C-alpha positions as CSV (number, residue, x, y, z in Angstrom):
1,M,99.0,93.6,75.5
2,A,98.1,90.5,77.5
3,A,101.7,90.4,79.0
4,A,101.3,94.0,80.0
5,L,98.0,93.4,81.6
6,G,99.6,90.4,83.4
7,L,102.4,92.5,84.7
8,A,100.1,95.2,85.9
9,A,98.0,92.6,87.7
10,C,101.1,91.4,89.5
11,G,101.8,94.8,91.0
12,A,98.3,94.8,92.5
13,H,99.1,92.0,94.9
14,P,101.0,92.8,98.0
15,K,104.5,91.2,98.2
16,A,105.5,88.7,100.9
17,I,107.5,90.0,103.8
18,T,110.0,88.0,106.0
19,P,110.0,88.3,109.8
20,E,113.5,89.9,109.5
21,Q,112.1,92.6,107.2
22,S,109.1,93.0,109.4
23,A,111.3,93.4,112.5
24,A,113.2,96.2,110.8
25,L,110.1,98.3,110.3
26,A,109.1,101.1,112.8
27,P,106.6,104.0,112.7
28,A,108.2,107.3,111.7
29,D,106.5,109.2,114.6
30,A,108.7,108.8,117.6
31,R,106.0,108.4,120.2
32,L,104.2,105.7,118.1
33,S,107.5,104.0,117.5
34,G,108.0,103.8,121.2
35,L,104.6,102.3,121.7
36,Y,105.1,99.9,118.8
37,E,108.5,98.7,120.2
38,T,107.1,98.0,123.7
39,S,103.9,96.3,122.7
40,C,102.9,95.5,119.1
41,K,106.3,94.3,117.9
42,T,106.5,91.5,120.4
43,C,104.0,89.4,118.4
44,H,103.6,91.2,115.1
45,T,107.2,90.3,113.9
46,I,107.2,86.6,114.7
47,A,106.0,84.1,112.2
48,G,103.7,81.6,113.7
49,S,102.5,83.8,116.5
50,G,99.1,84.0,115.0
51,A,99.4,87.7,114.6
52,P,99.8,89.2,111.1
53,L,103.3,90.4,110.5
54,T,103.9,94.1,110.4
55,G,104.2,95.0,106.7
56,D,102.3,91.9,105.5
57,A,99.5,93.6,103.7
58,R,98.2,90.4,102.3
59,A,97.7,89.0,105.9
60,W,96.2,92.2,107.1
61,E,93.7,92.6,104.2
62,P,90.9,90.4,105.5
63,R,91.3,91.9,108.9
64,M,91.1,95.5,107.4
65,K,87.9,94.5,105.6
66,Q,86.3,94.2,109.1
67,G,86.7,97.9,109.5
68,M,88.9,100.0,111.9
69,A,86.2,100.1,114.6
70,T,86.2,96.4,114.8
71,L,89.9,96.2,114.9
72,V,90.3,98.7,117.6
73,A,87.5,96.9,119.6
74,H,89.4,93.6,119.2
75,T,92.6,95.4,120.3
76,V,91.0,97.0,123.4
77,Q,88.9,94.0,124.4
78,G,91.3,91.3,123.3
79,F,90.4,88.8,120.5
80,K,91.6,85.3,120.2
81,A,95.4,85.3,121.0
82,M,95.3,89.2,121.0
83,P,95.8,90.3,124.6
84,A,93.3,93.0,125.8
85,G,94.8,96.4,125.3
86,G,97.5,94.9,123.0
87,Q,99.8,95.1,126.1
88,C,99.9,98.8,125.7
89,A,98.6,100.6,128.8
90,A,99.5,104.0,127.4
91,C,97.7,103.6,124.1
92,T,94.6,105.6,123.1
93,A,92.1,104.6,120.5
94,A,93.9,107.0,118.1
95,D,97.2,105.3,118.8
96,Y,95.6,101.9,118.1
97,E,94.3,103.2,114.9
98,A,97.7,104.7,113.8
99,L,99.5,101.5,114.8
100,I,97.1,99.2,113.0
101,V,97.5,101.4,109.8
102,F,101.2,101.3,110.1
103,M,101.3,97.5,110.6
104,S,99.0,96.7,107.8
105,K,100.7,98.7,105.1
106,E,103.3,97.2,102.7
107,P,106.6,98.9,103.2
């Protein structure tokens, strides 16, 4: 029984993702995919950029705990190395939310 509990606990932790795996991900929605390709992907698929990799749920977890309103505000205003607007002039607040949700999920 202890072994079964141990295996169940392993599944609760997000798995690691490589930059190559991260770079292969894209939103299913064509419009969001275009916005992601021309803005977010530039930093969120490069290890060491300071940005959490797309699909790296473990790296996104502490950020998501701040709440979506804070993450969108950081994106709009810029925060640390995050450029204001996330280099996306065409993004709306709803777009930012959808892109953050996409990037923060484990594939």
